[in-house]
C-alpha positions in Angstrom: 26.6 8.1 10.4 23.0 7.7 11.5 20.4 5.7 9.5 16.6 5.2 9.8 15.5 1.9 11.1 11.9 0.6 11.3 11.6 -0.5 14.9 8.8 -2.9 15.9 7.0 -1.5 19.0 4.0 -3.8 19.2 2.4 -6.9 17.8 -1.0 -8.5 18.0 -3.0 -11.3 16.6 -6.5 -12.7 16.3 -8.0 -16.1 15.6 -11.7 -16.7 14.9 -13.4 -18.5 17.8 -14.5 -21.5 15.7 -12.0 -24.3 16.1 -12.1 -27.2 13.6 -10.1 -30.3 14.6 -8.9 -33.0 12.2 -11.5 -35.3 13.7 -14.3 -32.9 12.9 -13.0 -32.4 9.4 -12.9 -36.2 8.9 -16.6 -36.3 9.3 -17.2 -34.4 6.0 -13.9 -35.0 4.1 -12.4 -38.3 3.1 -9.4 -38.1 5.5 -8.2 -39.0 9.0 -6.4 -37.3 11.8 -3.5 -39.6 11.3 -3.3 -38.9 7.6 -3.3 -35.1 8.1 -0.8 -35.1 11.0 1.7 -37.5 9.5 1.9 -35.4 6.3 1.5 -31.9 7.6 1.8 -31.8 11.4 -1.6 -30.0 11.5 -4.0 -30.9 14.4 -6.5 -28.1 14.1 -7.4 -24.8 12.4 -9.6 -21.7 13.1 -12.4 -21.0 10.6 -14.0 -17.5 10.2 -17.8 -17.4 10.9 -20.3 -15.9 8.5 -19.8 -12.2 8.6 -16.2 -12.4 9.7 -14.1 -10.8 6.9 -10.4 -10.2 6.4 -11.0 -6.7 7.7 -12.7 -8.0 10.8 -9.8 -10.2 11.7 -7.3 -7.5 10.7 -8.9 -4.9 12.9 -8.9 -7.1 15.9 -5.2 -7.9 15.5 -4.4 -4.2 14.7 -6.0 -3.0 17.9 -3.9 -5.3 20.0 -0.7 -4.3 18.2 -1.5 -0.6 18.5 -2.3 -0.9 22.2 1.0 -2.8 22.9 2.9 -0.1 21.0 1.0 2.8 22.7 0.1 4.2 19.4 -3.1 6.1 18.7 -4.4 5.4 15.2 -6.2 8.8 15.0 -3.1 10.9 15.7 0.1 8.8 15.3 -0.5 6.4 12.5 0.2 7.4 8.9 0.6 4.2 7.0 -1.2 0.8 6.8 0.0 -2.0 4.6 -2.3 -5.0 4.7 -1.3 -8.3 3.1 -4.2 -10.5 2.0 -5.2 -13.0 -0.7 -8.8 -12.9 0.5 -9.9 -9.2 0.5 -13.4 -8.1 1.5 -14.1 -6.8 -2.0 -12.3 -6.6 -5.3 -11.9 -2.9 -4.4 -11.4 -0.8 -2.4 -8.4 -2.1 -0.6 -9.3 -3.9 2.7 -6.6 -1.7 4.3 -8.9 1.3 3.8 -11.7 -0.5 5.6 -9.4 -1.0 8.6 -8.2 2.6 8.3 -11.7 3.9 8.6 -12.6 1.6 11.5 -9.5 2.7 13.4 -10.4 6.4 12.9 -7.2 7.1 10.9 -7.9 10.0 8.5 -4.4 10.9 7.3 -1.6 9.1 5.6 -2.2 6.1 3.3 -3.6 2.6 3.4 -3.3 -0.1 0.8 -3.2 -3.9 0.2 -0.3 -6.1 -0.9 -0.9 -9.5 -2.6 1.9 -12.0 -2.4 -0.1 -14.9 -1.0 1.8 -16.7 1.8 4.8 -14.3 1.5 2.4 -11.3 1.9 3.4 -10.3 5.4 7.2 -10.3 4.5 6.4 -8.3 1.4 4.2 -5.9 3.3 6.9 -5.4 6.0 9.5 -4.8 3.4 7.3 -2.2 1.6 6.5 -0.4 4.9 10.2 -0.4 5.9 11.1 1.2 2.6 8.5 3.9 3.0 9.6 4.6 6.5 13.3 4.8 5.5 12.5 7.4 2.8 10.4 9.6 5.0 7.0 8.9 3.4 5.7 7.8 6.8 6.8 7.8 10.4 4.5 5.1 12.0 3.2 2.1 10.1 0.8 -0.7 10.8 1.6 -3.9 8.9 -1.0 -6.6 8.9 -1.4 -10.1 7.4 -5.1 -11.2 7.4 -6.8 -14.1 5.7 -10.2 -15.8 5.5 -8.6 -18.5 3.3 -11.4 -21.0 4.1 -13.5 -18.9 1.6 -11.4 -20.0 -1.4 -11.0 -23.7 -0.5 -12.6 -26.6 -2.4 -13.9 -28.6 0.5 -14.1 -31.7 -1.6 -10.3 -31.6 -2.3 -8.7 -33.3 0.7 -5.2 -32.4 -0.7 -5.8 -28.7 0.0 -8.8 -28.1 2.3 -7.1 -29.8 5.3 -4.1 -27.5 5.0 -5.5 -24.0 5.6 -7.1 -21.9 8.3 -8.1 -18.3 9.0 -6.5 -15.6 11.2 -4.6 -12.3 11.4 -1.5 -10.8 12.8 -0.1 -7.3 12.9 3.0 -5.2 14.0 3.5 -1.5 14.5 6.7 0.0 13.1 8.2 3.4 13.9 11.0 5.2 12.1 13.9 5.9 14.4 17.4 7.2 14.0 20.0 4.5 14.7 23.8 4.2 14.5 23.7 1.9 11.5 25.1 -1.0 13.5 24.1 -4.7 13.7 23.1 -4.0 17.3 20.5 -1.5 16.2 16.9 -2.4 16.9 14.6 -2.6 13.9 14.6 -4.1 10.4 18.2 -4.8 9.5 17.8 -6.5 6.0 15.1 -7.8 3.7 15.1 -9.8 0.5 12.2 -10.6 -1.9 11.9 -12.9 -4.9 9.3 -14.2 -7.3 9.1 -16.6 -10.3 6.0 -16.4 -12.4 6.9 -19.5 -14.3 5.7 -21.5 -11.3 2.1 -20.3 -11.6 0.6 -23.8 -12.1 2.1 -25.3 -9.0 -0.1 -23.1 -6.7 -2.9 -20.9 -7.8 -6.6 -20.1 -7.6 -8.7 -21.1 -10.7 -10.7 -17.9 -10.8 -10.6 -14.1 -10.5 -12.6 -11.0 -11.4 -10.6 -10.4 -14.7 -10.6 -14.0 -15.9 -13.7 -15.8 -14.8 -15.7 -13.3 -12.8 -15.6 -15.7 -9.9 -13.5 -16.2 -6.8 -12.3 -19.7 -7.7 -10.6 -22.3 -5.5 -7.1 -23.2 -4.5 -5.3 -25.6 -6.8 -1.9 -27.0 -5.8 0.8 -29.5 -6.9 1.9 -30.4 -3.4 5.2 -32.2 -4.2 6.3 -29.4 -6.5 5.6 -26.8 -3.9 7.4 -28.8 -1.2 10.5 -29.2 -3.4 10.8 -25.5 -4.2 9.9 -24.3 -0.8 12.8 -25.9 1.0 15.3 -24.7 -1.6 13.9 -21.2 -2.0 13.5 -20.5 1.7 16.9 -21.7 2.6 18.4 -19.6 -0.2 16.7 -16.4 0.8 17.6 -16.9 4.5 21.2 -17.1 3.5 20.9 -14.0 1.3 19.3 -11.8 4.1 21.9 -13.1 6.6 24.7 -12.1 4.3 23.1 -8.7 3.6 22.9 -7.9 7.3 26.5 -9.1 7.9 25.6 -11.7 10.5 25.7 -15.5 10.6 23.0 -18.0 11.3 24.6 -18.7 14.7 23.7 -15.1 15.6 20.0 -15.6 15.0 18.0 -16.2 18.1 14.7 -17.1 16.5 13.5 -18.3 13.1 9.8 -17.5 12.5 9.0 -19.3 9.2 5.8 -19.4 7.2 3.7 -22.2 8.8 2.8 -24.3 5.7 3.8 -27.8 6.7 5.8 -29.2 9.6 7.9 -31.3 7.1 8.9 -28.2 5.2 9.8 -26.4 8.4 11.9 -29.4 9.5 13.6 -29.8 6.1 14.4 -26.1 5.9 15.9 -26.0 9.4 18.0 -29.1 8.6 19.2 -27.7 5.3 20.3 -24.5 7.0 21.8 -26.3 10.0 19.6 -24.4 12.4 18.8 -25.8 15.9 15.1 -26.9 15.7 14.7 -25.4 19.2 15.2 -22.0 17.6 12.3 -22.5 15.1 8.9 -21.1 16.2 6.2 -23.6 15.2 2.5 -23.0 15.3 1.3 -24.9 12.2 -0.1 -27.6 14.5 -2.5 -25.1 16.0 -3.2 -22.7 13.2 -2.6 -24.7 10.0 -1.5 -22.5 7.0 -3.0 -19.1 7.4 -1.2 -17.7 4.3 -0.3 -14.0 4.8 -1.3 -14.2 8.5 1.0 -17.1 9.2 4.2 -15.3 10.1 2.7 -12.5 12.2 0.5 -15.1 14.1 3.6 -17.2 14.9 5.6 -14.1 15.8 2.9 -12.9 18.2 2.7 -16.3 19.9 6.5 -16.3 20.5 6.4 -12.7 21.8 3.5 -13.2 24.1 4.9 -16.4 25.7 8.2 -14.7 26.3 10.5 -16.5 23.9 11.3 -13.5 21.8 12.8 -10.7 24.0 14.1 -7.3 23.4 17.5 -7.4 21.6 16.8 -10.8 20.1 17.7 -11.3 16.4 14.5 -12.6 14.7 14.5 -14.0 11.2 11.2 -14.2 9.3 10.7 -16.1 6.0 8.0 -17.3 3.7 7.1 -18.7 0.3 3.7 -18.5 -1.5 1.9 -19.0 -4.8 3.3 -17.2 -7.8 5.9 -18.3 -6.7 6.9 -15.5 -4.2 9.3 -15.8 -1.4 11.3 -13.5 0.9 12.9 -13.0 4.3 13.3 -10.3 6.8 15.9 -9.9 9.7 14.8 -7.8 12.7 16.4 -6.9 15.9 13.6 -7.0 18.4 
Protein backbone atom coordinates (compact mmCIF):
# COMPACT_ATOMS: atom_id res chain seq x y z
CA UNK A 1 0.00 0.00 0.00
CA UNK A 2 1.37 3.41 -0.97
CA UNK A 3 0.87 6.59 1.04
CA UNK A 4 1.54 10.26 0.39
CA UNK A 5 4.46 11.70 2.36
CA UNK A 6 5.43 15.36 2.54
CA UNK A 7 9.14 15.29 1.74
CA UNK A 8 11.41 18.22 2.60
CA UNK A 9 13.46 19.13 -0.47
CA UNK A 10 15.00 22.41 0.66
CA UNK A 11 15.43 24.74 3.60
CA UNK A 12 16.66 28.27 4.09
CA UNK A 13 16.94 30.98 6.71
CA UNK A 14 17.58 34.69 7.14
CA UNK A 15 18.79 36.82 10.04
CA UNK A 16 18.73 40.64 10.01
CA UNK A 17 22.26 42.10 9.76
CA UNK A 18 21.99 44.06 12.99
CA UNK A 19 23.53 42.02 15.81
CA UNK A 20 22.90 43.03 19.43
CA UNK A 21 25.13 41.46 22.09
CA UNK A 22 24.30 41.21 25.77
CA UNK A 23 26.95 43.84 26.47
CA UNK A 24 25.27 46.29 24.12
CA UNK A 25 21.87 45.55 25.63
CA UNK A 26 23.25 46.18 29.13
CA UNK A 27 23.93 49.79 28.15
CA UNK A 28 20.21 50.53 27.95
CA UNK A 29 18.62 47.80 30.09
CA UNK A 30 19.27 47.06 33.77
CA UNK A 31 21.03 43.74 33.15
CA UNK A 32 24.44 42.16 32.54
CA UNK A 33 25.92 39.61 30.17
CA UNK A 34 26.48 37.24 33.11
CA UNK A 35 22.87 37.58 34.29
CA UNK A 36 21.46 36.82 30.83
CA UNK A 37 23.81 33.95 30.01
CA UNK A 38 23.47 32.23 33.38
CA UNK A 39 19.67 32.21 33.17
CA UNK A 40 19.07 31.69 29.45
CA UNK A 41 22.28 30.75 27.63
CA UNK A 42 21.73 33.68 25.24
CA UNK A 43 24.78 35.69 24.11
CA UNK A 44 23.32 37.73 21.27
CA UNK A 45 20.29 38.28 19.06
CA UNK A 46 19.52 39.79 15.63
CA UNK A 47 17.16 42.79 15.47
CA UNK A 48 15.28 43.87 12.35
CA UNK A 49 16.04 47.33 11.02
CA UNK A 50 13.42 49.96 10.32
CA UNK A 51 11.56 48.87 7.21
CA UNK A 52 12.40 45.18 7.69
CA UNK A 53 9.10 43.37 8.15
CA UNK A 54 8.09 39.77 8.77
CA UNK A 55 7.48 39.50 5.02
CA UNK A 56 10.97 40.86 4.27
CA UNK A 57 12.63 38.21 6.41
CA UNK A 58 10.27 35.49 5.19
CA UNK A 59 10.93 36.28 1.54
CA UNK A 60 14.71 36.07 2.01
CA UNK A 61 14.45 32.69 3.76
CA UNK A 62 11.91 31.43 1.21
CA UNK A 63 14.12 32.24 -1.77
CA UNK A 64 16.98 30.22 -0.25
CA UNK A 65 14.72 27.24 0.46
CA UNK A 66 13.20 27.32 -3.03
CA UNK A 67 16.64 27.54 -4.65
CA UNK A 68 17.91 24.58 -2.64
CA UNK A 69 14.82 22.57 -3.60
CA UNK A 70 15.02 23.56 -7.26
CA UNK A 71 11.43 24.79 -7.14
CA UNK A 72 10.15 27.71 -9.23
CA UNK A 73 7.54 29.65 -7.28
CA UNK A 74 5.85 30.90 -10.44
CA UNK A 75 5.15 27.44 -11.85
CA UNK A 76 5.66 24.77 -9.16
CA UNK A 77 4.48 26.25 -5.88
CA UNK A 78 0.81 25.95 -4.95
CA UNK A 79 0.75 26.52 -1.16
CA UNK A 80 2.36 28.89 1.33
CA UNK A 81 1.74 28.53 5.06
CA UNK A 82 3.46 31.25 7.07
CA UNK A 83 3.69 31.13 10.86
CA UNK A 84 4.06 34.52 12.54
CA UNK A 85 2.99 36.43 15.64
CA UNK A 86 4.20 39.70 14.16
CA UNK A 87 2.45 40.07 10.78
CA UNK A 88 3.05 43.09 8.58
CA UNK A 89 -0.59 44.16 8.96
CA UNK A 90 -3.74 43.00 10.72
CA UNK A 91 -4.79 41.85 7.26
CA UNK A 92 -4.16 40.64 4.62
CA UNK A 93 -2.09 37.63 5.61
CA UNK A 94 1.64 38.20 5.43
CA UNK A 95 1.82 34.98 3.41
CA UNK A 96 0.03 36.72 0.53
CA UNK A 97 2.66 39.47 0.51
CA UNK A 98 5.34 36.79 0.17
CA UNK A 99 3.23 35.06 -2.49
CA UNK A 100 3.09 38.22 -4.61
CA UNK A 101 6.81 38.93 -4.18
CA UNK A 102 7.66 35.40 -5.33
CA UNK A 103 5.47 35.69 -8.42
CA UNK A 104 3.18 32.86 -7.33
CA UNK A 105 -0.29 33.47 -8.80
CA UNK A 106 -2.01 30.12 -8.25
CA UNK A 107 -2.80 28.04 -5.19
CA UNK A 108 -3.26 29.51 -1.72
CA UNK A 109 -1.29 31.43 0.88
CA UNK A 110 -2.27 32.08 4.49
CA UNK A 111 -0.89 32.70 7.98
CA UNK A 112 -0.93 30.49 11.08
CA UNK A 113 -0.75 31.97 14.59
CA UNK A 114 0.52 29.67 17.34
CA UNK A 115 3.36 31.87 18.64
CA UNK A 116 6.53 29.84 19.27
CA UNK A 117 4.82 26.61 18.14
CA UNK A 118 3.86 28.30 14.88
CA UNK A 119 6.29 26.52 12.58
CA UNK A 120 5.34 23.06 13.89
CA UNK A 121 1.66 23.99 13.47
CA UNK A 122 2.27 25.34 9.96
CA UNK A 123 4.23 22.24 8.95
CA UNK A 124 1.41 20.04 10.24
CA UNK A 125 -1.21 22.04 8.32
CA UNK A 126 0.82 21.91 5.10
CA UNK A 127 1.45 18.17 5.52
CA UNK A 128 -2.29 17.57 5.95
CA UNK A 129 -3.13 19.55 2.79
CA UNK A 130 -0.50 17.72 0.77
CA UNK A 131 -1.75 14.36 1.99
CA UNK A 132 -5.32 15.16 0.91
CA UNK A 133 -4.28 16.41 -2.52
CA UNK A 134 -5.16 20.06 -1.94
CA UNK A 135 -1.61 20.95 -2.99
CA UNK A 136 1.49 19.28 -4.35
CA UNK A 137 4.30 21.64 -3.39
CA UNK A 138 4.28 23.76 -0.24
CA UNK A 139 6.45 26.48 1.24
CA UNK A 140 6.32 26.56 5.05
CA UNK A 141 7.80 29.61 6.75
CA UNK A 142 8.33 30.84 10.29
CA UNK A 143 9.09 34.57 10.38
CA UNK A 144 9.15 37.06 13.24
CA UNK A 145 10.07 40.64 14.03
CA UNK A 146 9.45 39.95 17.70
CA UNK A 147 11.45 42.98 18.76
CA UNK A 148 8.45 45.10 17.72
CA UNK A 149 6.27 43.74 20.53
CA UNK A 150 8.81 43.85 23.36
CA UNK A 151 8.74 46.19 26.34
CA UNK A 152 12.38 47.31 26.36
CA UNK A 153 12.04 48.41 29.99
CA UNK A 154 11.16 44.86 31.07
CA UNK A 155 14.48 43.04 31.47
CA UNK A 156 12.64 39.80 32.19
CA UNK A 157 11.40 39.59 28.60
CA UNK A 158 13.30 41.96 26.30
CA UNK A 159 16.60 40.08 26.70
CA UNK A 160 15.04 36.80 25.58
CA UNK A 161 13.94 37.46 22.03
CA UNK A 162 15.28 38.18 18.57
CA UNK A 163 14.16 38.43 14.94
CA UNK A 164 14.62 36.03 12.03
CA UNK A 165 13.01 33.66 9.55
CA UNK A 166 13.33 30.08 8.37
CA UNK A 167 11.60 28.10 5.63
CA UNK A 168 11.27 24.62 4.14
CA UNK A 169 9.87 23.34 0.85
CA UNK A 170 7.67 20.24 0.95
CA UNK A 171 6.62 18.05 -1.97
CA UNK A 172 3.93 15.37 -1.93
CA UNK A 173 5.43 12.04 -2.96
CA UNK A 174 4.17 8.47 -3.04
CA UNK A 175 5.92 6.26 -0.50
CA UNK A 176 5.69 2.71 0.75
CA UNK A 177 4.22 3.67 4.12
CA UNK A 178 7.28 2.49 6.01
CA UNK A 179 9.34 4.03 8.81
CA UNK A 180 12.18 4.27 6.32
CA UNK A 181 10.16 6.61 4.05
CA UNK A 182 11.49 10.11 3.55
CA UNK A 183 9.19 12.90 4.67
CA UNK A 184 6.86 13.74 7.55
CA UNK A 185 6.16 10.54 9.49
CA UNK A 186 4.03 11.85 12.37
CA UNK A 187 2.83 15.09 13.98
CA UNK A 188 1.06 15.96 17.23
CA UNK A 189 -0.45 19.30 18.28
CA UNK A 190 -1.86 20.54 21.60
CA UNK A 191 -3.12 23.72 23.24
CA UNK A 192 -4.47 24.80 26.62
CA UNK A 193 -6.22 28.17 26.67
CA UNK A 194 -6.39 28.17 30.46
CA UNK A 195 -2.73 29.18 30.51
CA UNK A 196 -3.31 32.53 28.77
CA UNK A 197 -1.97 34.68 31.59
CA UNK A 198 1.38 32.89 31.73
CA UNK A 199 2.47 34.24 28.33
CA UNK A 200 0.55 36.77 26.26
CA UNK A 201 0.59 40.21 24.64
CA UNK A 202 -1.44 42.91 26.41
CA UNK A 203 -2.97 44.34 23.26
CA UNK A 204 -4.64 43.53 19.97
CA UNK A 205 -6.85 45.08 17.26
CA UNK A 206 -10.06 43.67 18.72
CA UNK A 207 -9.31 44.41 22.37
CA UNK A 208 -7.30 47.60 22.66
CA UNK A 209 -6.66 48.76 19.11
CA UNK A 210 -2.93 48.61 19.88
CA UNK A 211 -0.15 46.11 19.29
CA UNK A 212 0.72 45.66 22.98
CA UNK A 213 3.77 44.11 24.62
CA UNK A 214 4.83 40.63 25.68
CA UNK A 215 4.00 39.70 29.28
CA UNK A 216 5.34 36.51 30.79
CA UNK A 217 5.40 34.54 34.02
CA UNK A 218 8.81 32.96 33.49
CA UNK A 219 8.73 30.26 36.16
CA UNK A 220 5.29 29.07 35.09
CA UNK A 221 6.35 28.87 31.45
CA UNK A 222 9.52 26.96 32.35
CA UNK A 223 7.63 24.42 34.44
CA UNK A 224 5.04 23.68 31.76
CA UNK A 225 7.52 23.77 28.88
CA UNK A 226 9.63 20.89 30.15
CA UNK A 227 6.61 18.70 30.93
CA UNK A 228 4.63 19.51 27.78
CA UNK A 229 7.50 19.19 25.33
CA UNK A 230 8.67 15.89 26.80
CA UNK A 231 5.09 14.60 26.63
CA UNK A 232 4.48 15.53 22.99
CA UNK A 233 7.85 14.11 21.95
CA UNK A 234 6.88 10.77 23.44
CA UNK A 235 3.48 10.95 21.71
CA UNK A 236 4.89 11.61 18.25
CA UNK A 237 7.54 8.91 18.68
CA UNK A 238 4.84 6.40 19.61
CA UNK A 239 2.63 7.49 16.70
CA UNK A 240 5.48 6.88 14.25
CA UNK A 241 6.35 3.51 15.76
CA UNK A 242 9.97 4.35 16.60
CA UNK A 243 11.95 4.92 19.77
CA UNK A 244 13.97 7.89 20.98
CA UNK A 245 17.10 5.87 20.32
CA UNK A 246 16.17 5.88 16.62
CA UNK A 247 16.13 9.69 16.51
CA UNK A 248 19.29 11.19 15.04
CA UNK A 249 18.59 14.85 15.84
CA UNK A 250 16.27 16.79 18.13
CA UNK A 251 15.59 20.32 16.86
CA UNK A 252 13.71 22.05 19.70
CA UNK A 253 12.25 25.51 20.00
CA UNK A 254 15.12 27.73 21.13
CA UNK A 255 13.60 29.51 24.12
CA UNK A 256 16.08 28.98 26.92
CA UNK A 257 19.15 26.75 27.26
CA UNK A 258 17.97 25.52 30.66
CA UNK A 259 14.66 24.38 29.13
CA UNK A 260 16.54 22.56 26.37
CA UNK A 261 18.83 20.84 28.88
CA UNK A 262 15.97 19.91 31.22
CA UNK A 263 13.84 18.50 28.39
CA UNK A 264 16.73 16.41 27.04
CA UNK A 265 17.44 15.10 30.53
CA UNK A 266 13.78 14.23 31.15
CA UNK A 267 13.64 12.33 27.85
CA UNK A 268 17.04 10.69 28.33
CA UNK A 269 18.33 12.07 25.02
CA UNK A 270 22.06 12.46 24.46
CA UNK A 271 22.73 16.23 24.63
CA UNK A 272 24.99 15.78 21.59
CA UNK A 273 21.89 15.03 19.52
CA UNK A 274 20.21 18.34 20.43
CA UNK A 275 20.63 21.23 17.97
CA UNK A 276 21.22 24.41 20.00
CA UNK A 277 21.23 27.92 18.50
CA UNK A 278 19.63 29.91 21.33
CA UNK A 279 23.02 31.36 22.24
CA UNK A 280 23.31 32.96 18.80
CA UNK A 281 19.70 33.73 17.87
CA UNK A 282 17.86 34.05 21.21
CA UNK A 283 14.14 33.15 21.05
CA UNK A 284 12.82 33.96 17.57
CA UNK A 285 9.35 32.51 18.25
CA UNK A 286 7.91 30.85 15.11
CA UNK A 287 11.26 31.26 13.31
CA UNK A 288 13.16 29.40 16.03
CA UNK A 289 12.80 25.80 14.84
CA UNK A 290 13.41 26.38 11.10
CA UNK A 291 16.40 28.63 11.87
CA UNK A 292 17.98 25.90 14.00
CA UNK A 293 17.06 23.28 11.41
CA UNK A 294 18.77 25.21 8.62
CA UNK A 295 21.93 25.70 10.70
CA UNK A 296 22.20 21.94 11.26
CA UNK A 297 21.53 21.16 7.60
CA UNK A 298 24.02 23.71 6.29
CA UNK A 299 26.82 22.62 8.64
CA UNK A 300 26.32 19.00 7.61
CA UNK A 301 25.01 17.54 10.82
CA UNK A 302 21.61 16.62 9.38
CA UNK A 303 22.04 14.29 6.41
CA UNK A 304 19.69 12.50 4.04
CA UNK A 305 18.01 9.58 5.79
CA UNK A 306 18.39 11.05 9.29
CA UNK A 307 15.40 10.95 11.61
CA UNK A 308 14.76 14.53 12.78
CA UNK A 309 12.41 15.44 15.61
CA UNK A 310 11.17 19.03 15.90
CA UNK A 311 9.21 20.31 18.91
CA UNK A 312 8.06 23.63 20.34
CA UNK A 313 5.85 25.33 22.92
CA UNK A 314 4.44 28.85 22.86
CA UNK A 315 1.91 31.22 24.37
CA UNK A 316 -1.65 30.08 24.56
CA UNK A 317 -0.30 27.57 25.62
CA UNK A 318 0.34 25.78 22.33
CA UNK A 319 2.78 22.94 21.81
CA UNK A 320 3.54 20.26 19.27
CA UNK A 321 6.08 17.97 17.64
CA UNK A 322 6.88 16.66 14.19
CA UNK A 323 8.99 13.66 13.16
CA UNK A 324 10.64 13.82 9.74
CA UNK A 325 12.88 11.49 7.77
CA UNK A 326 15.29 13.85 6.03
